[in-house]
N, C-alpha and C positions, 0 to 999 in steps of 0.2 A: 872656342870659336863662338860669336855672338848669332844666332838665328833672329829671324823677324816674328815676330809675334801680332794677331793681328783680333785677337779673340780675346785676352785677357780682361777687359773694363765690361764684356758680356757675363763674364762669369766664370771661364774655361781658367781650372788652376794654372799654371806655368810649374814645371817639371827639370827644364834646363835654363841657364842661363836666355836672356831674349834682350829685344831693344822695341819697345813698341814706339812707334812715329808718330806726329803732329798732333798729340794729345791737346785737344781746346781745357784750359784752366781758368782762362779768365772769362769776364762779363762775355753776355750775348755782343755778337759786332766787334769783338776784339779782333783782330788779324794775329795776331802772337801766338805760338803755339810751342808745347813741350813734346821733350823724347824721355820714354822711362826705359833704365834700363835695369834690367830684373834680375834678381838673383837664382839660382836653382831653387824650389822649395824643399823644406823637409817638413816631415808630418810633425805637427804640433809648436813649430818656430815660429815666434813671427822677427822680422827682421827690420833691423834700426835703416833710419831714411836719410839721404843727404839730397841738399838742392844745389846745384849746379850751375855758378852764374855766369855766362860769357865775359870777355872783355870787348874793348872796341873805343874808347874814349867817350864811352855813352854816346855816341853817334854813328857806331855799325858793328859787327860781330854778328855770330850766328851760335844757335845752340848747338848744332854737329860740328863746329871746327876738328881742326886736329885734338887739339888741347883738350876738347870737353869731351870727346868720345876716348881720349884716353881716359882722363879720368874716370868718366861714367863705367868704361869696360873693366877698369882696373878695381874698384869699388865694389860692382857688383859682383865679380869675380871673387871676394872678402863678403860678402854675405850682404850686402845693401842693397837697400832698393834706392838707386839715385833718378834723380828729376831735373835734365840739363833745361833751360829755358831760355826762349825769347822774352823782350821783353820792351817798354815803351822806350825808342831811340829818340833822339834829338832829329829832328826834319827842319831843316833852315826854310823850306816853304811852306812850311806849316804856322800858324800861329800858337799851335797847341806846347807848351814846354812839356820836355821831357819828365822836369823834376818836380815833384817829390812823385810822380806815377810811376818810374821804372822802381822804385822802392816798394810802392803799393805793389806792386807787381810781383815782385822777390815774396815780400810775407803774404801775397796771395799763392804763389807756392806752397809755400810751408802752410798754410790753411786745408791746400787743395789734397794735400799727402796726408791730413790726417781727417780730411771729412771722406776719404776712399780708403780707410786704414783697413778695414774690413778685407775690401776685395783685394789688396796688395798684399795680403799678409804682413802689414807693416807695425811695428812696438810704435805707436802715435807720440811713446813720453820719451822717445829716443831720434830725435831728428839735430843734426850737423845742416852747414852750408860750408861750402866751399866755390872758390871765383881768382879769377886772375885780372893785375889790372884794374879797371874800372869794375870789374866783376868782385875783386877782393874789394875794392871800396864798400860797393853793394853789399858783398856778405858782410863786412864788417859792420856797416848801419842795419842789418837786420843783427847783428848781435845785441849790439849795443843800445837801440832804440827802442823805447818801452809806450804803451799806452799813453803815458802821461806827457810824451815827448809831443804829442799830435801828429805824429808817421805812421799813425797803424790806419791802414783803409776801412773804409763802413763795412763796404762789398765787396767782392761776393766772400760766401762761409765765414760770415762775420762772427757766428756761435763759435768758431775755433779759434784758437791759439796761434798768434804770429812767432812763439818764441821760439828759440834754439837752445841747444844743450853744451854747444862748441863751434866754433871757426874757424876755418884755416884760409888765410888770406897771402895768395901767390901776388908779391911784387903790386900791392895796392895803394894809392895815395890817400892817405889819411887827414893832410894838415893843407884841408884846402885852402884854409887863411893865411899860409904863407907858402904859396906853391906857385901856381901861375893863374892871368886867365884863363877862362874856361871857355869855348863856343857854348858847349853843351849848355852851360847857365845864361845865355843870351847878352848878359851883362859883364863890364868888369868888373875886377874887387875896388875899385876906388868909385866906379857908377854905385855899387849895393853891397857894403862889406858883409852887411846882416844876411846878404843870402847865400854866402860864402861859408859865414860861419854856421847858420844852417846844414849847409852841405858837407861841414867837416866831420869826420868819425870821432874827433879828439872831443866836441862840443859834448859830447855823452856819455864820456865815462864815469861809470860809477862803482863800487866796490864790487856790488853783486852782478858784475857781466860774466858773462860765458868763459872759459878757457880757450885763448887764440894758439894757433901754433902760425906764425910769419914766417915766409920763404922769399928771399930777396939775393938777385947774383951782384956782385960788386961789377961786374960791367955794365949793370942796366943804365941806358942814355936815353931812357923817355921817364921813368919815376925813380928820384935818386934813391939810395940805399937809406939815404939820411930820413927819408921820408919813415921806413919801417925803425930803424932806429931810435927816431923820436916815439915811435909808436910802442915801443918796447920800454922805453924809459917814463911813459907814463900808463902802461899797465903794472909795471912795476910799482911806481907809488902809490897805486891805487891796494896794490896787493892781488892783482887779479891773475892767475895762472898763467903763465905763456911760456912760450920758446921762439926766440929767434934763431933761426938758421939761415945762415949766408952763405951761398955758393961762390966758392972762390971763382971767376971768369965765366957765369953766366949774365947773359943777356937779358934785355926785357922777354916776356913772353914766352915762356921754359914752360913744358907738362913735369907730370911726375916722370917723366927719365930724360933730364936733360944728358947731354954726352957729359957733363962735367961729373955729374953725381947722380944714381938714382935715389930718387927721392921717396919710392913706394913705401918702403920698410917705414919711414919718420911717420908719414903721414896715416898707414892704416894702426902704426901704434898708435897713434895720438887719436883716431876714431875710435877704435877699438877701448881706449882705457875711458872714453867720455859718453859713450853710445851703446856698447854692449855692456850689461848688468852683469854683475861679478859670476861667472859661471856657463855665461850666454853664449 
């Protein structure tokens, strides 16, 4: 059972799993917040971290939906400091585009964890990211984009790195050039093909990208399984470590315990391999 904590960031150490709600992690004036899922403290031990990114077609979704709670509690129980975030969404009533600010926000969350590593008992060298659907797309973008791509935010916490050690992508679209038109981008593929190329995970792949675990169901009618199959082939061509787990009969938007298969052992094995140093 998770309990609420209201004093962690004021300096009080945690001794059991807790949730810290509605943390400000973005620049002053931003309304989007984050929830922290905190593992029980172990004397002298630093915990790896994971950023959790919700889905919703880049237009909706919240940090504390059922999937994100399931992921956060599962990982915190296994010794991870987790940060589930809200981020810039597409608002048709506003002139402000959501892209690339949504990616900036996800990368700022990685930086925020590093900036607060001491207070969180966090191992800042071992941070991963996980997301579902649109969150899977953004998690993958965090993993594959580098400073040279021009998609790192200048601030806040600009002194900290945005890089992550591994990525778990739950049924995220990765080849947006060859998928469909997206309202979140405000233009069609025909109107702005360069925008869709910039928004595509496949655009940025190189041999130095981190390992990926990809989860996708055969009954997904929102993001076709072919998106993840294409992704796996592209990763294989570059020698990037990866595993595609196809979940027979699973629809779109499942968490780590769909009725078809308990995915927690697979996800924990992946994170443990890449985020917990040998013997840690």
